[in-house]
N, CA, C and O of each residue as an XYZ file, in Angstrom:
296
protein
N     109.362    348.488    163.434
C     108.754    347.226    163.014
C     109.357    346.821    161.678
O     109.269    347.571    160.706
N     109.958    345.664    161.621
C     110.610    345.231    160.396
C     109.726    344.339    159.538
O     109.994    344.169    158.349
N     108.681    343.768    160.115
C     107.783    342.891    159.380
C     106.929    343.725    158.429
O     106.237    344.651    158.852
N     106.984    343.390    157.147
C     106.235    344.156    156.148
C     104.972    343.433    155.698
O     104.354    343.810    154.702
N     104.595    342.401    156.432
C     103.404    341.633    156.096
C     102.416    341.717    157.255
O     102.803    341.662    158.423
N     101.142    341.851    156.917
C     100.090    341.868    157.929
C      99.339    340.551    157.831
O      98.742    340.244    156.800
N      99.371    339.778    158.905
C      98.718    338.470    158.915
C      97.253    338.591    158.513
O      96.518    339.433    159.029
N      96.849    337.746    157.595
C      95.456    337.673    157.184
C      95.072    338.614    156.064
O      93.947    338.554    155.570
N      95.993    339.494    155.646
C      95.643    340.436    154.579
C      95.167    339.705    153.332
O      94.126    340.044    152.769
N      95.927    338.703    152.899
C      95.563    337.995    151.664
C      94.219    337.297    151.799
O      93.463    337.223    150.831
N      93.911    336.785    152.987
C      92.612    336.132    153.199
C      91.468    337.137    153.113
O      90.439    336.864    152.496
N      91.654    338.302    153.736
C      90.609    339.331    153.663
C      90.448    339.839    152.243
O      89.327    340.081    151.794
N      91.564    340.005    151.525
C      91.496    340.455    150.134
C      90.740    339.436    149.285
O      89.864    339.809    148.505
N      91.068    338.166    149.427
C      90.378    337.120    148.667
C      88.894    337.072    149.021
O      88.053    336.887    148.142
N      88.572    337.235    150.290
C      87.177    337.220    150.729
C      86.397    338.377    150.095
O      85.277    338.189    149.620
N      86.992    339.562    150.092
C      86.323    340.730    149.520
C      86.149    340.580    148.014
O      85.107    340.951    147.472
N      87.152    340.045    147.338
C      87.045    339.826    145.891
C      85.956    338.798    145.601
O      85.156    338.982    144.684
N      85.920    337.719    146.379
C      84.892    336.694    146.209
C      83.493    337.232    146.453
O      82.550    336.875    145.747
N      83.359    338.100    147.464
C      82.052    338.674    147.783
C      81.530    339.546    146.649
O      80.320    339.686    146.472
N      82.443    340.131    145.882
C      82.052    340.967    144.737
C      81.896    340.128    143.467
O      81.541    340.651    142.410
N      82.168    338.808    143.581
C      82.081    337.881    142.452
C      82.916    338.375    141.269
O      82.464    338.389    140.124
N      84.143    338.777    141.584
C      85.062    339.268    140.566
C      86.259    338.327    140.457
O      86.577    337.593    141.393
N      86.906    338.364    139.311
C      88.161    337.635    139.145
C      89.309    338.572    139.495
O      89.137    339.790    139.550
N      90.478    337.991    139.730
C      91.650    338.814    139.995
C      91.945    339.708    138.792
O      92.345    340.860    138.954
N      91.749    339.180    137.602
C      91.990    339.971    136.388
C      91.076    341.188    136.323
O      91.510    342.274    135.939
N      89.808    341.008    136.700
C      88.875    342.140    136.716
C      89.315    343.192    137.724
O      89.275    344.389    137.441
N      89.733    342.741    138.892
C      90.197    343.675    139.919
C      91.401    344.449    139.396
O      91.484    345.664    139.576
N      92.315    343.766    138.762
C      93.497    344.427    138.207
C      93.105    345.457    137.154
O      93.604    346.583    137.160
N      92.222    345.072    136.264
C      91.798    345.976    135.197
C      91.104    347.214    135.754
O      91.345    348.328    135.290
N      90.247    347.018    136.743
C      89.455    348.128    137.279
C      90.248    349.036    138.216
O      89.881    350.195    138.411
N      91.328    348.520    138.795
C      92.114    349.326    139.724
C      93.413    349.841    139.115
O      94.023    350.774    139.638
N      93.830    349.235    138.017
C      95.117    349.596    137.431
C      96.292    348.930    138.125
O      97.446    349.273    137.869
N      96.003    347.982    138.999
C      97.052    347.231    139.692
C      97.516    346.106    138.776
O      96.695    345.381    138.214
N      98.814    345.961    138.626
C      99.360    344.925    137.760
C      99.079    343.521    138.287
O      98.973    343.300    139.493
N      98.961    342.582    137.354
C      98.680    341.206    137.754
C      99.806    340.622    138.592
O      99.553    339.801    139.473
N     101.048    341.032    138.334
C     102.157    340.524    139.150
C     102.040    341.035    140.583
O     102.365    340.311    141.524
N     101.581    342.266    140.757
C     101.358    342.793    142.111
C     100.243    342.020    142.794
O     100.384    341.614    143.947
N      99.134    341.814    142.089
C      98.009    341.089    142.675
C      98.442    339.679    143.065
O      98.075    339.187    144.132
N      99.214    339.037    142.210
C      99.733    337.705    142.516
C     100.592    337.749    143.786
O     100.529    336.843    144.617
N     101.376    338.787    143.923
C     102.193    338.945    145.120
C     101.357    339.135    146.371
O     101.683    338.595    147.427
N     100.269    339.907    146.256
C      99.384    340.126    147.408
C      98.725    338.822    147.852
O      98.638    338.533    149.046
N      98.266    338.046    146.885
C      97.509    336.826    147.174
C      98.408    335.656    147.561
O      98.078    334.895    148.471
N      99.528    335.510    146.884
C     100.330    334.289    147.042
C     101.653    334.431    147.786
O     102.195    333.435    148.266
N     102.179    335.636    147.890
C     103.534    335.780    148.427
C     103.653    336.742    149.606
O     104.762    337.115    149.987
N     102.536    337.144    150.182
C     102.589    337.975    151.373
C     103.014    339.409    151.145
O     103.347    340.121    152.093
N     103.004    339.839    149.891
C     103.343    341.230    149.623
C     102.198    342.136    150.071
O     101.036    341.729    150.075
N     102.533    343.339    150.439
C     101.536    344.320    150.863
C     101.455    345.429    149.815
O     102.472    345.833    149.251
N     100.233    345.921    149.556
C     100.089    347.005    148.582
C     100.601    348.324    149.146
O     100.641    348.525    150.359
N     100.990    349.215    148.242
C     101.320    350.556    148.697
C     100.012    351.264    149.062
O      98.933    350.716    148.840
N     100.098    352.445    149.607
C      98.907    353.157    150.090
C      97.896    353.399    148.976
O      96.696    353.206    149.176
N      98.367    353.817    147.810
C      97.456    354.101    146.702
C      96.706    352.842    146.280
O      95.493    352.886    146.078
N      97.410    351.728    146.147
C      96.738    350.489    145.747
C      95.800    349.974    146.825
O      94.758    349.398    146.512
N      96.150    350.171    148.085
C      95.262    349.785    149.174
C      93.941    350.549    149.085
O      92.870    349.966    149.255
N      94.020    351.832    148.822
C      92.806    352.649    148.676
C      92.019    352.223    147.447
O      90.794    352.121    147.506
N      92.693    351.974    146.345
C      92.002    351.519    145.125
C      91.240    350.225    145.386
O      90.084    350.087    144.985
N      91.887    349.283    146.057
C      91.237    348.005    146.367
C      90.034    348.201    147.274
O      88.973    347.626    147.030
N      90.186    348.997    148.303
C      89.078    349.178    149.247
C      87.880    349.838    148.576
O      86.739    349.450    148.829
N      88.124    350.822    147.731
C      87.016    351.494    147.034
C      86.297    350.536    146.097
O      85.067    350.471    146.095
N      87.055    349.795    145.303
C      86.449    348.866    144.353
C      85.676    347.766    145.066
O      84.592    347.381    144.628
N      86.224    347.265    146.153
C      85.642    346.103    146.822
C      84.615    346.468    147.889
O      83.989    345.585    148.475
N      84.438    347.751    148.140
C      83.416    348.191    149.085
C      83.729    347.849    150.529
O      82.824    347.593    151.324
N      85.014    347.844    150.869
C      85.441    347.615    152.244
C      86.377    348.747    152.645
O      86.876    349.484    151.794
N      86.606    348.877    153.926
C      87.515    349.921    154.377
C      88.957    349.433    154.324
O      89.224    348.231    154.337
N      89.864    350.373    154.265
C      91.273    350.005    154.332
C      91.580    349.361    155.677
O      92.386    348.434    155.756
N      90.938    349.850    156.733
C      91.145    349.253    158.058
C      90.728    347.791    158.076
O      91.398    346.964    158.696
N      89.634    347.461    157.405
C      89.198    346.061    157.366
C      90.211    345.212    156.601
O      90.583    344.130    157.055
N      90.657    345.695    155.444
C      91.656    344.937    154.676
C      92.915    344.705    155.502
O      93.556    343.660    155.383
N      93.267    345.670    156.334
C      94.477    345.553    157.146
C      94.263    344.808    158.456
O      95.206    344.592    159.217
N      93.002    344.411    158.719
C      92.709    343.660    159.930
C      92.550    344.519    161.169
O      92.665    344.025    162.290
N      92.287    345.800    160.976
C      92.154    346.714    162.108
C      90.735    346.887    162.586
O      90.503    347.506    163.624
N      89.780    346.352    161.848
C      88.377    346.378    162.299
C      87.740    345.041    161.967
O      88.279    344.268    161.175
N      86.589    344.770    162.576
C      85.912    343.479    162.489
C      85.404    343.113    161.110
O      85.666    343.791    160.117
N      84.670    342.021    161.089
C      84.110    341.478    159.854
C      83.148    342.432    159.181
O      82.484    343.240    159.831
N      83.086    342.323    157.866
C      82.155    343.131    157.069
C      80.818    342.444    157.049
O      79.876    342.944    156.435
């Protein structure tokens, strides 16, 4: 598989961040993810590495499978 983007990831990430009533800056600060990476996830279809995916899921209270679109709505 050559496609490195998962359709809908950025939408699910934005939804989870909104549900926690957090800003992108807060998410970056609390996870240690750089703002340029977060900008890439939200705006440019970049995908997080495994460690950042786990950090995001723990902070946002969702599973990695949900962020990746492998399970239904939260």
